[in-house]
C-alpha positions, 0 to 999 in steps of 0.5 A: 621919283627917278632922277638921272643920278639913279640911272648909273651914269658917271659923275662927269655925265651927271654934271653936264646934265645938271648944267644943262638944266635937267634933273628928271629923265623922260620915260624913254630915257629912264627905260633905255639908259640902264640896260644900255649901260649893261651893253644890252641891245635896245629897241626904243619906241617913243613919241617924237620930242621925248628925248630919244637922242639923250637915251643913247648919248648919255650911256655912250659917254659913260661907256667911252670913259674907258679906253682910247680910239686909234687912228681910222678905227672909231669906237662907236658908230651912229647912223642918221638918215639926214645931215641935219639929224647927224649935226644935231646929234654932234651938238648933243655930244658937245653939250653933254660931253663937255667934261670928256676929252672925246674926239667926235667926227661928223661925216656928212655930204656937202663937206670936204673929204680932206677935213673929215680925213684929218679928224679920222686920222686923229682917232674918232671915239664917236663917229656920226654919219649918214650911210652914203658918206660912211661908205665913201670913206670906207671905199677910199680906204680911210676907215677900218670898222673892226673897232666899233663897240656900239652901233646906233641906228637912229630913226630906225624906221625911216632909215630902213624905209628910205632905201638905206637897207642895202647900205646898212647891211653892208655896214653891219658886215664891217662891224664885229658881231659882238657889237652892241646895237641900239635902235630908236624910233618914233614908229615901228610898223610890223614890216619894218620890225622884221627888218630890225630883228636882223640887226638886234640880238635879244634886244630890250624893248622899251616902249613908253607910248603906243606906237605912232601916237601923237603928243596930247599937247598938240592941237590937230585940225584939218582945213578943207581946200580946193585942189588948185595950188593958188587956192591952197596958197591963199588958204594957207596965207589966211590960216597963218594970219588968223593965228594970234599966238604964232611965234614961228612955224614949219610948213611941210610940202611933199615935193621939193618943187612945191617947197620952192614955189610956196617959198616964193609965194609967201615971200612975195606976200611979205612973210618972213620965210625960208626954205629947206629941202634936200637939193640945197647945198649943206652950207645953205641948209645949215644957214637957213636952219640956224636962222630959224632957230635964232628966230630970224625967220618966222616961217620955214617951208620944208620937205620931209628932210626937216620932219625927223628928229630936228630939235627946235623946242619952241616951234608954235605951229606946224602946217601941212601944205600937203597931206603926207603920202606915208602916214608915219610922216604925219606923226613926225611932222606934227612932232616938231611942235608941242615938244618938252611939254609945250603946247602946239598946233598942227593944221593940215590942208586937205583936198578931195584927192587926199582922202585916202591918205587922211584915212591912213593917218587916222587909222595909224594914230587911232583917232579922228582929227577935227575939221576947222570950219567944216569938212570937204562937203562944205567947200564953196564952188571953186572960183576962176583965178585971174591967171586962168581967165587971162589965159582963156582970153589969150586962147580966144584971141589966138583962135581969132588971129588964126581965123577961128571963131566962137560964134557965127561971125566968120564973115567979118574976118573974111575979106571980100573977093574984090579986096583980095584981088587988089591985095594980090595985085599990089604984091605982084607990083612990089615984087616987080619993082624990087626983085634985086632987093629981095635977092640981096636979102636972101643972099645975106641970110645965106652968108650969115648961116654958119653952116655954109661957112663953118668948114670952108672959110676960104675965098672959094665960098664966094664963088659958090655964092655967086653960082647960087646967086645966078642959078635961077636967072640962067633959066628965068628972066621974069619976076619971082612968082608970089608965094615961092620967094627965090626958090622956084620948083624946077617943074614950073620952069618947063616951057609948055609945048604949043598945041598943034 
């Protein structure tokens, strides 16, 4: 049986690996480390959770023992699609490189440029970053990429699929052509393979599992539910409560808005829950993820920012509140559980509108996923929610207030003619008795309007108000007609000519 000692790693690296408790490499590590030490380009494809990160961290540590970095000229470059993955790779270098005196610089968004600049000034043996922040530093003149010897693109399919292609092409042009390039990913569709070939020269392809396959240690089930959000949330709560062996779980949503809504719903129902999505600032994301790893939070509601490469070994369950739109994301999501040989469970809530996405997932992983308690055809009729019924009653009452009706009962909402005449007569009497009070209220509203006094706060405004106050009384001494207030149309003030 192959051990880490058989792979050609240095003694410093072997000592750190042994201290970490590892002796037998995973298949992807056993296949990728030897050619990486020979400075061959690598294209590694393996299931998530099989140790791809160590497949490039360990040989890089061995290669970096010779030489020293110069200021602003990193020796190696590692690109990651998300901040969390970049931070996780930095943690791996700290763990396995504890016997080395290497400078590791982490360039991600949400962190001060000044602090990162100071690290670059000391010289970075390892530069771990997201593409956007790397280009920001290059445009500010803080980085020179001509000294890069090893170029790593982690989660290659996701990097290329997320729209990072132009950024990666720009970065690749800054790096020497003689570099060593390593690609690692869990999935590699044919269209992405063509793009990856642009960055690799005669690569060593290590494929230790069928592309886009899922781990056999994960039990997968589909749960049928209705489209309504409140019914999906109710189904999810019942499903969570039914799991006797649940230690902690990640709940995936497609949209950041759904993450926030589901988080508030679970919190109201008394669950220990946190949220993680791309719009959160870096400090909140780091704190939330640390709390989940420390078991201070049982449930983590997240977008696909948490689906790629996050190494949280003891996640017992994964719940897909939404069926992922991209089939590859399903493989990454359920790969958060069942890691390192542990068993796990993955449940996906499916509505009738999700069938095409489900078909794409089953085609990708080349297997049928079993249903829990019946498929979509066994769904009961949707029940009307309390909020919907309350809203319906409110709409009916609104129609009644506006004179609308639901049946032939209009007569009870229409006042008799005699009653209407009495009401109009009372209104006229009130207007006759209080014309001055109505006029004062109108003038007060005009005075309070900022547009009347905004540009001319001088006493001349008082004269203008007086002229406006007396405007109508110059032509009419009678009471204000009902329905017009103080603003009487001019045509109604014309005296009709007497008939001959």
